[in-house]
N, CA, C, O and the ligand as a Tripos MOL2 file, in Angstrom:
@<TRIPOS>MOLECULE
protein
  225   223    57     0     0
PROTEIN
NO_CHARGES

@<TRIPOS>ATOM
      1 N           1.1920   -1.5650  -24.8860 N.3       1 MET1
      2 CA          1.3290   -1.7170  -23.4460 C.3       1 MET1
      3 C           1.0740   -0.2660  -22.8700 C.2       1 MET1
      4 O           1.5380    0.7510  -23.3870 O.2       1 MET1
      5 N           0.3340   -0.2890  -21.8140 N.am      2 ALA2
      6 CA         -0.0320    0.9840  -21.1970 C.3       2 ALA2
      7 C           0.4860    1.1560  -19.7260 C.2       2 ALA2
      8 O           0.2250    0.2780  -18.9040 O.2       2 ALA2
      9 N           1.1940    2.2390  -19.3810 N.am      3 ILE3
     10 CA          1.3550    2.6680  -18.1210 C.3       3 ILE3
     11 C           0.5130    3.3640  -17.6160 C.2       3 ILE3
     12 O           0.3120    4.4300  -18.1960 O.2       3 ILE3
     13 N          -0.2650    3.0880  -16.4330 N.am      4 THR4
     14 CA         -1.2800    3.8640  -15.9820 C.3       4 THR4
     15 C          -0.8390    4.7670  -14.9570 C.2       4 THR4
     16 O          -0.5000    4.2410  -13.8970 O.2       4 THR4
     17 N          -0.7680    6.1030  -15.0560 N.am      5 GLY5
     18 CA         -0.3590    6.8670  -14.0260 C.3       5 GLY5
     19 C           0.9020    6.8580  -13.4490 C.2       5 GLY5
     20 O           1.7620    6.0780  -13.8600 O.2       5 GLY5
     21 N           1.1140    7.6550  -12.5220 N.am      6 ALA6
     22 CA          2.5810    7.8490  -11.8300 C.3       6 ALA6
     23 C           2.6960    6.5040  -10.6560 C.2       6 ALA6
     24 O           1.7990    5.7950  -10.2010 O.2       6 ALA6
     25 N           3.9040    6.4970  -10.4460 N.am      7 MET7
     26 CA          4.0490    5.5880   -9.3240 C.3       7 MET7
     27 C           3.4600    5.9900   -7.9040 C.2       7 MET7
     28 O           3.5590    7.0660   -7.3140 O.2       7 MET7
     29 N           2.8880    4.9440   -7.5650 N.am      8 LYS8
     30 CA          2.4780    5.2650   -6.1820 C.3       8 LYS8
     31 C           3.1030    4.3380   -4.9370 C.2       8 LYS8
     32 O           3.4870    3.1790   -5.0930 O.2       8 LYS8
     33 N           3.1290    4.9970   -3.7980 N.am      9 THR9
     34 CA          3.7290    4.5020   -2.8070 C.3       9 THR9
     35 C           2.8160    4.5990   -1.4580 C.2       9 THR9
     36 O           2.0390    5.5130   -1.1830 O.2       9 THR9
     37 N           3.0950    3.4480   -0.6930 N.am     10 ILE10
     38 CA          2.6230    3.3820    0.6870 C.3      10 ILE10
     39 C           3.7440    3.2380    1.6370 C.2      10 ILE10
     40 O           4.6200    2.4420    1.3010 O.2      10 ILE10
     41 N           3.8890    3.8890    2.8160 N.am     11 GLN11
     42 CA          4.7250    3.7080    3.7490 C.3      11 GLN11
     43 C           4.0250    3.3620    5.0630 C.2      11 GLN11
     44 O           3.1680    4.1370    5.4900 O.2      11 GLN11
     45 N           4.3070    2.3490    5.6710 N.am     12 CYS12
     46 CA          3.7910    1.8540    6.9660 C.3      12 CYS12
     47 C           4.0790    3.0250    8.0650 C.2      12 CYS12
     48 O           5.1760    3.5410    8.2740 O.2      12 CYS12
     49 N           2.8870    3.3210    8.7000 N.am     13 GLU13
     50 CA          3.1290    4.3750    9.7820 C.3      13 GLU13
     51 C           3.9940    3.8500   11.0260 C.2      13 GLU13
     52 O           4.6270    4.6600   11.7040 O.2      13 GLU13
     53 N           4.0080    2.5630   11.2950 N.am     14 SER14
     54 CA          4.5050    2.0350   12.5240 C.3      14 SER14
     55 C           6.0380    2.1110   12.3110 C.2      14 SER14
     56 O           6.5620    2.4520   11.2500 O.2      14 SER14
     57 N           6.6220    1.7950   13.3100 N.am     15 PRO15
     58 CA          8.3620    1.8810   13.0480 C.3      15 PRO15
     59 C           8.9120    0.9790   12.3230 C.2      15 PRO15
     60 O          10.1400    0.9630   12.2280 O.2      15 PRO15
     61 N           8.1020    0.0170   11.6410 N.am     16 CYS16
     62 CA          8.6300   -1.0780   10.8880 C.3      16 CYS16
     63 C           9.1400   -0.4060    9.4930 C.2      16 CYS16
     64 O          10.0500   -0.9690    8.8850 O.2      16 CYS16
     65 N           8.5720    0.7800    8.9850 N.am     17 ASN17
     66 CA          9.3840    1.4070    7.9310 C.3      17 ASN17
     67 C           9.0850    0.5950    6.6000 C.2      17 ASN17
     68 O           9.9530    0.6980    5.7330 O.2      17 ASN17
     69 N           8.0810   -0.1280    6.3380 N.am     18 PHE18
     70 CA          7.8350   -0.9480    5.4490 C.3      18 PHE18
     71 C           7.2670   -0.1170    4.3080 C.2      18 PHE18
     72 O           6.4030    0.7330    4.5250 O.2      18 PHE18
     73 N           7.7160   -0.3430    3.1750 N.am     19 MET19
     74 CA          7.3760    0.6180    1.9490 C.3      19 MET19
     75 C           7.2110   -0.1400    0.7790 C.2      19 MET19
     76 O           8.0670   -0.9500    0.4220 O.2      19 MET19
     77 N           5.9330    0.1110    0.0130 N.am     20 VAL20
     78 CA          5.5960   -0.4730   -1.2020 C.3      20 VAL20
     79 C           5.5380    0.5190   -2.3150 C.2      20 VAL20
     80 O           5.1520    1.6650   -2.0870 O.2      20 VAL20
     81 N           5.8490    0.1940   -3.3340 N.am     21 LYS21
     82 CA          5.7800    0.9620   -4.5590 C.3      21 LYS21
     83 C           5.1200    0.2070   -5.7020 C.2      21 LYS21
     84 O           5.3090   -1.0000   -5.8500 O.2      21 LYS21
     85 N           4.3870    0.8850   -6.4650 N.am     22 SER22
     86 CA          3.6960    0.2630   -7.6020 C.3      22 SER22
     87 C           2.7990    1.1340   -8.5320 C.2      22 SER22
     88 O           2.1850    2.0580   -7.9990 O.2      22 SER22
     89 N           2.6800    0.9520   -9.7180 N.am     23 HIS23
     90 CA          1.7720    1.7570  -10.5320 C.3      23 HIS23
     91 C           0.2960    1.1840  -10.2360 C.2      23 HIS23
     92 O          -0.6580    1.9450  -10.3990 O.2      23 HIS23
     93 N           0.1470    0.2450   -9.9300 N.am     24 ASP24
     94 CA         -1.0520   -0.5960   -9.7380 C.3      24 ASP24
     95 C          -1.6720   -0.3920   -8.3900 C.2      24 ASP24
     96 O          -1.1920   -0.9620   -7.4100 O.2      24 ASP24
     97 N          -2.6120    0.3140   -8.3000 N.am     25 GLU25
     98 CA         -3.1440    0.6150   -6.8640 C.3      25 GLU25
     99 C          -3.6940   -0.7350   -6.4130 C.2      25 GLU25
    100 O          -3.4290   -1.0460   -5.2520 O.2      25 GLU25
    101 N          -4.3370   -1.4930   -7.0620 N.am     26 LYS26
    102 CA         -5.0920   -2.7540   -6.6090 C.3      26 LYS26
    103 C          -3.9840   -3.6170   -5.8190 C.2      26 LYS26
    104 O          -4.0440   -4.1040   -4.6900 O.2      26 LYS26
    105 N          -3.0170   -3.6440   -6.7210 N.am     27 GLU27
    106 CA         -1.7690   -4.4410   -6.3790 C.3      27 GLU27
    107 C          -1.1660   -3.9340   -4.7810 C.2      27 GLU27
    108 O          -0.9380   -4.6210   -3.7860 O.2      27 GLU27
    109 N          -1.0400   -2.6510   -4.9760 N.am     28 LEU28
    110 CA         -0.5170   -1.9550   -3.7540 C.3      28 LEU28
    111 C          -1.3710   -2.1740   -2.5170 C.2      28 LEU28
    112 O          -0.8310   -2.3980   -1.4330 O.2      28 LEU28
    113 N          -2.7390   -2.1140   -2.6560 N.am     29 VAL29
    114 CA         -3.7920   -2.2920   -1.5720 C.3      29 VAL29
    115 C          -3.5340   -3.7460   -0.9990 C.2      29 VAL29
    116 O          -3.4700   -3.9500    0.2130 O.2      29 VAL29
    117 N          -3.3980   -4.6950   -1.9020 N.am     30 GLU30
    118 CA         -3.3730   -6.2170   -1.6740 C.3      30 GLU30
    119 C          -2.1200   -6.3660   -0.7430 C.2      30 GLU30
    120 O          -2.1660   -6.9660    0.3310 O.2      30 GLU30
    121 N          -1.0040   -5.7700   -1.2450 N.am     31 ILE31
    122 CA          0.1890   -5.9150   -0.6000 C.3      31 ILE31
    123 C           0.3270   -5.3940    0.8090 C.2      31 ILE31
    124 O           1.0640   -5.9260    1.6400 O.2      31 ILE31
    125 N          -0.3860   -4.3700    1.0320 N.am     32 VAL32
    126 CA         -0.2720   -3.5190    2.2990 C.3      32 VAL32
    127 C          -1.2500   -4.5460    3.1920 C.2      32 VAL32
    128 O          -0.8510   -4.9700    4.2770 O.2      32 VAL32
    129 N          -2.3940   -4.8680    2.7200 N.am     33 LYS33
    130 CA         -3.2580   -5.6010    3.5680 C.3      33 LYS33
    131 C          -2.6980   -6.7830    4.1950 C.2      33 LYS33
    132 O          -2.7920   -7.0770    5.3870 O.2      33 LYS33
    133 N          -2.0620   -7.4830    3.2150 N.am     34 THR34
    134 CA         -1.2670   -8.8210    3.7020 C.3      34 THR34
    135 C          -0.1410   -8.4120    4.8180 C.2      34 THR34
    136 O           0.0240   -9.0560    5.8540 O.2      34 THR34
    137 N           0.6250   -7.2250    4.4500 N.am     35 HIS35
    138 CA          1.5800   -6.8510    5.3920 C.3      35 HIS35
    139 C           1.0390   -6.4670    6.8060 C.2      35 HIS35
    140 O           1.6550   -6.7430    7.8350 O.2      35 HIS35
    141 N          -0.0910   -5.8470    6.7830 N.am     36 ALA36
    142 CA         -0.8920   -5.2930    8.0200 C.3      36 ALA36
    143 C          -1.1690   -6.5400    8.9120 C.2      36 ALA36
    144 O          -0.9130   -6.6750   10.1080 O.2      36 ALA36
    145 N          -1.7690   -7.4480    8.0250 N.am     37 LYS37
    146 CA         -2.3970   -8.5940    8.9000 C.3      37 LYS37
    147 C          -1.1610   -9.4780    9.3520 C.2      37 LYS37
    148 O          -1.1440   -9.8750   10.5170 O.2      37 LYS37
    149 N          -0.1800   -9.7890    8.5360 N.am     38 LYS38
    150 CA          0.9770  -10.5430    8.8710 C.3      38 LYS38
    151 C           1.7650  -10.1300    9.9520 C.2      38 LYS38
    152 O           2.0570  -10.8640   10.8960 O.2      38 LYS38
    153 N           2.1840   -8.7330    9.8010 N.am     39 ILE39
    154 CA          3.2660   -8.1760   10.7360 C.3      39 ILE39
    155 C           2.5080   -7.4200   11.8510 C.2      39 ILE39
    156 O           3.0330   -7.2850   12.9560 O.2      39 ILE39
    157 N           1.2400   -6.9100   11.5690 N.am     40 HIS40
    158 CA          0.7110   -5.7780   12.7720 C.3      40 HIS40
    159 C          -0.4980   -6.6840   13.2840 C.2      40 HIS40
    160 O          -1.0850   -6.3090   14.2990 O.2      40 HIS40
    161 N          -0.9070   -7.8590   12.6420 N.am     41 ASN41
    162 CA         -2.0720   -8.3770   13.1580 C.3      41 ASN41
    163 C          -3.2370   -7.5410   13.1310 C.2      41 ASN41
    164 O          -4.0380   -7.5350   14.0650 O.2      41 ASN41
    165 N          -3.3850   -6.7440   11.9710 N.am     42 MET42
    166 CA         -4.3860   -5.6410   11.6040 C.3      42 MET42
    167 C          -5.2380   -6.0990   10.3350 C.2      42 MET42
    168 O          -4.7740   -6.5920    9.3070 O.2      42 MET42
    169 N          -6.6330   -5.8260   10.6270 N.am     43 ASN43
    170 CA         -7.2590   -6.1100    9.3350 C.3      43 ASN43
    171 C          -7.6040   -4.5930    8.7350 C.2      43 ASN43
    172 O          -8.2910   -3.8050    9.3850 O.2      43 ASN43
    173 N          -7.1530   -4.3270    7.6570 N.am     44 MET44
    174 CA         -7.3430   -3.2120    7.0580 C.3      44 MET44
    175 C          -8.4830   -3.2260    6.0490 C.2      44 MET44
    176 O          -8.6020   -4.2190    5.3320 O.2      44 MET44
    177 N          -9.4190   -2.1000    5.9220 N.am     45 ALA45
    178 CA        -10.2340   -1.9910    4.6750 C.3      45 ALA45
    179 C          -9.4480   -1.4780    3.5920 C.2      45 ALA45
    180 O          -8.3790   -0.8910    3.7570 O.2      45 ALA45
    181 N         -10.0760   -1.7430    2.2910 N.am     46 ASP46
    182 CA         -9.4240   -1.1850    1.0650 C.3      46 ASP46
    183 C          -9.3130    0.3510    1.2000 C.2      46 ASP46
    184 O          -8.3200    0.9670    0.8130 O.2      46 ASP46
    185 N         -10.3740    0.9250    1.7650 N.am     47 LYS47
    186 CA        -10.5340    2.6310    1.7410 C.3      47 LYS47
    187 C          -9.4210    3.0480    2.6540 C.2      47 LYS47
    188 O          -8.7400    4.0480    2.4320 O.2      47 LYS47
    189 N          -9.2390    2.1960    3.7660 N.am     48 ASP48
    190 CA         -8.0060    2.7580    4.7110 C.3      48 ASP48
    191 C          -6.7660    2.6710    4.0730 C.2      48 ASP48
    192 O          -5.9120    3.5470    4.2120 O.2      48 ASP48
    193 N          -6.6070    1.6620    3.3730 N.am     49 VAL49
    194 CA         -5.2420    1.5800    2.5610 C.3      49 VAL49
    195 C          -5.0750    2.6390    1.5890 C.2      49 VAL49
    196 O          -4.0330    3.2660    1.3980 O.2      49 VAL49
    197 N          -6.2520    2.8020    0.9500 N.am     50 LYS50
    198 CA         -5.9820    3.8570   -0.4260 C.3      50 LYS50
    199 C          -5.8040    5.3830    0.3580 C.2      50 LYS50
    200 O          -5.2850    6.3230   -0.2440 O.2      50 LYS50
    201 N          -6.2190    5.4910    1.5520 N.am     51 ALA51
    202 CA         -6.0500    6.9520    2.2110 C.3      51 ALA51
    203 C          -4.6310    7.1010    2.4490 C.2      51 ALA51
    204 O          -4.1000    8.2000    2.6040 O.2      51 ALA51
    205 N          -3.9600    5.8940    2.4790 N.am     52 MET52
    206 CA         -2.4130    6.0530    2.6900 C.3      52 MET52
    207 C          -1.4390    6.3270    1.7630 C.2      52 MET52
    208 O          -0.2900    6.7090    1.9900 O.2      52 MET52
    209 N          -2.1220    6.0450    0.3840 N.am     53 ILE53
    210 CA         -1.3250    6.0520   -0.7430 C.3      53 ILE53
    211 C          -0.9040    7.5940   -1.1600 C.2      53 ILE53
    212 O          -1.6410    8.5750   -1.0610 O.2      53 ILE53
    213 N           0.3730    7.5800   -1.6200 N.am     54 LYS54
    214 CA          1.0300    8.9930   -1.8900 C.3      54 LYS54
    215 C           1.5570    8.6910   -3.3800 C.2      54 LYS54
    216 O           1.9410    7.5910   -3.7760 O.2      54 LYS54
    217 N           1.5060    9.8240   -4.0940 N.am     55 ALA55
    218 CA          2.3000    9.7420   -5.2930 C.3      55 ALA55
    219 C           3.7710    9.8290   -4.9030 C.2      55 ALA55
    220 O           4.2290   10.5000   -3.9790 O.2      55 ALA55
    221 N           4.5220    8.9510   -5.8530 N.am     56 ALA56
    222 CA          5.9880    9.0170   -5.6930 C.3      56 ALA56
    223 C           6.6200   10.0870   -6.5010 C.2      56 ALA56
    224 O           7.8390   10.2530   -6.4610 O.2      56 ALA56
    225 CU          4.3270   -2.2460    8.8670 Cu       57 CU57
@<TRIPOS>BOND
     1     1     2 1
     2     2     3 1
     3     3     4 2
     4     3     5 am
     5     5     6 1
     6     6     7 1
     7     7     8 2
     8     7     9 am
     9     9    10 1
    10    10    11 1
    11    11    12 2
    12    11    13 am
    13    13    14 1
    14    14    15 1
    15    15    16 2
    16    15    17 am
    17    17    18 1
    18    18    19 1
    19    19    20 2
    20    19    21 am
    21    21    22 1
    22    22    23 1
    23    23    24 2
    24    23    25 am
    25    25    26 1
    26    26    27 1
    27    27    28 2
    28    27    29 am
    29    29    30 1
    30    30    31 1
    31    31    32 2
    32    31    33 am
    33    33    34 1
    34    34    35 1
    35    35    36 2
    36    35    37 am
    37    37    38 1
    38    38    39 1
    39    39    40 2
    40    39    41 am
    41    41    42 1
    42    42    43 1
    43    43    44 2
    44    43    45 am
    45    45    46 1
    46    46    47 1
    47    47    48 2
    48    47    49 am
    49    49    50 1
    50    50    51 1
    51    51    52 2
    52    51    53 am
    53    53    54 1
    54    54    55 1
    55    55    56 2
    56    55    57 am
    57    57    58 1
    58    58    59 1
    59    59    60 2
    60    59    61 am
    61    61    62 1
    62    62    63 1
    63    63    64 2
    64    63    65 am
    65    65    66 1
    66    66    67 1
    67    67    68 2
    68    67    69 am
    69    69    70 1
    70    70    71 1
    71    71    72 2
    72    71    73 am
    73    73    74 1
    74    74    75 1
    75    75    76 2
    76    75    77 am
    77    77    78 1
    78    78    79 1
    79    79    80 2
    80    79    81 am
    81    81    82 1
    82    82    83 1
    83    83    84 2
    84    83    85 am
    85    85    86 1
    86    86    87 1
    87    87    88 2
    88    87    89 am
    89    89    90 1
    90    90    91 1
    91    91    92 2
    92    91    93 am
    93    93    94 1
    94    94    95 1
    95    95    96 2
    96    95    97 am
    97    97    98 1
    98    98    99 1
    99    99   100 2
   100    99   101 am
   101   101   102 1
   102   102   103 1
   103   103   104 2
   104   103   105 am
   105   105   106 1
   106   106   107 1
   107   107   108 2
   108   107   109 am
   109   109   110 1
   110   110   111 1
   111   111   112 2
   112   111   113 am
   113   113   114 1
   114   114   115 1
   115   115   116 2
   116   115   117 am
   117   117   118 1
   118   118   119 1
   119   119   120 2
   120   119   121 am
   121   121   122 1
   122   122   123 1
   123   123   124 2
   124   123   125 am
   125   125   126 1
   126   126   127 1
   127   127   128 2
   128   127   129 am
   129   129   130 1
   130   130   131 1
   131   131   132 2
   132   131   133 am
   133   133   134 1
   134   134   135 1
   135   135   136 2
   136   135   137 am
   137   137   138 1
   138   138   139 1
   139   139   140 2
   140   139   141 am
   141   141   142 1
   142   142   143 1
   143   143   144 2
   144   143   145 am
   145   145   146 1
   146   146   147 1
   147   147   148 2
   148   147   149 am
   149   149   150 1
   150   150   151 1
   151   151   152 2
   152   151   153 am
   153   153   154 1
   154   154   155 1
   155   155   156 2
   156   155   157 am
   157   157   158 1
   158   158   159 1
   159   159   160 2
   160   159   161 am
   161   161   162 1
   162   162   163 1
   163   163   164 2
   164   163   165 am
   165   165   166 1
   166   166   167 1
   167   167   168 2
   168   167   169 am
   169   169   170 1
   170   170   171 1
   171   171   172 2
   172   171   173 am
   173   173   174 1
   174   174   175 1
   175   175   176 2
   176   175   177 am
   177   177   178 1
   178   178   179 1
   179   179   180 2
   180   179   181 am
   181   181   182 1
   182   182   183 1
   183   183   184 2
   184   183   185 am
   185   185   186 1
   186   186   187 1
   187   187   188 2
   188   187   189 am
   189   189   190 1
   190   190   191 1
   191   191   192 2
   192   191   193 am
   193   193   194 1
   194   194   195 1
   195   195   196 2
   196   195   197 am
   197   197   198 1
   198   198   199 1
   199   199   200 2
   200   199   201 am
   201   201   202 1
   202   202   203 1
   203   203   204 2
   204   203   205 am
   205   205   206 1
   206   206   207 1
   207   207   208 2
   208   207   209 am
   209   209   210 1
   210   210   211 1
   211   211   212 2
   212   211   213 am
   213   213   214 1
   214   214   215 1
   215   215   216 2
   216   215   217 am
   217   217   218 1
   218   218   219 1
   219   219   220 2
   220   219   221 am
   221   221   222 1
   222   222   223 1
   223   223   224 2
@<TRIPOS>SUBSTRUCTURE
     1 MET1         2 RESIDUE 1 A MET
     2 ALA2         6 RESIDUE 1 A ALA
     3 ILE3        10 RESIDUE 1 A ILE
     4 THR4        14 RESIDUE 1 A THR
     5 GLY5        18 RESIDUE 1 A GLY
     6 ALA6        22 RESIDUE 1 A ALA
     7 MET7        26 RESIDUE 1 A MET
     8 LYS8        30 RESIDUE 1 A LYS
     9 THR9        34 RESIDUE 1 A THR
    10 ILE10       38 RESIDUE 1 A ILE
    11 GLN11       42 RESIDUE 1 A GLN
    12 CYS12       46 RESIDUE 1 A CYS
    13 GLU13       50 RESIDUE 1 A GLU
    14 SER14       54 RESIDUE 1 A SER
    15 PRO15       58 RESIDUE 1 A PRO
    16 CYS16       62 RESIDUE 1 A CYS
    17 ASN17       66 RESIDUE 1 A ASN
    18 PHE18       70 RESIDUE 1 A PHE
    19 MET19       74 RESIDUE 1 A MET
    20 VAL20       78 RESIDUE 1 A VAL
    21 LYS21       82 RESIDUE 1 A LYS
    22 SER22       86 RESIDUE 1 A SER
    23 HIS23       90 RESIDUE 1 A HIS
    24 ASP24       94 RESIDUE 1 A ASP
    25 GLU25       98 RESIDUE 1 A GLU
    26 LYS26      102 RESIDUE 1 A LYS
    27 GLU27      106 RESIDUE 1 A GLU
    28 LEU28      110 RESIDUE 1 A LEU
    29 VAL29      114 RESIDUE 1 A VAL
    30 GLU30      118 RESIDUE 1 A GLU
    31 ILE31      122 RESIDUE 1 A ILE
    32 VAL32      126 RESIDUE 1 A VAL
    33 LYS33      130 RESIDUE 1 A LYS
    34 THR34      134 RESIDUE 1 A THR
    35 HIS35      138 RESIDUE 1 A HIS
    36 ALA36      142 RESIDUE 1 A ALA
    37 LYS37      146 RESIDUE 1 A LYS
    38 LYS38      150 RESIDUE 1 A LYS
    39 ILE39      154 RESIDUE 1 A ILE
    40 HIS40      158 RESIDUE 1 A HIS
    41 ASN41      162 RESIDUE 1 A ASN
    42 MET42      166 RESIDUE 1 A MET
    43 ASN43      170 RESIDUE 1 A ASN
    44 MET44      174 RESIDUE 1 A MET
    45 ALA45      178 RESIDUE 1 A ALA
    46 ASP46      182 RESIDUE 1 A ASP
    47 LYS47      186 RESIDUE 1 A LYS
    48 ASP48      190 RESIDUE 1 A ASP
    49 VAL49      194 RESIDUE 1 A VAL
    50 LYS50      198 RESIDUE 1 A LYS
    51 ALA51      202 RESIDUE 1 A ALA
    52 MET52      206 RESIDUE 1 A MET
    53 ILE53      210 RESIDUE 1 A ILE
    54 LYS54      214 RESIDUE 1 A LYS
    55 ALA55      218 RESIDUE 1 A ALA
    56 ALA56      222 RESIDUE 1 A ALA
    57 CU57       225 GROUP 0 **** ****
C-alpha cells in the first residue's frame, strides 16, 4: 500500500468556506469541480482547480 505525497487541500475562495483534503489530487479536482458547479454554478477547468491546491 503506497501513500503518495503529502496531504493536499483546497479551500473555496468564496465566503462558503468549503474545504477539501485528500492525498489524491485527481479526487480533489473532481470534488471541487462538483462543488463549484452545484454551489456556485461555475464550470472550472482542471488546471484552475489545480492552481488552488495547497499542501496541508
Ligand atoms: Cu464554495
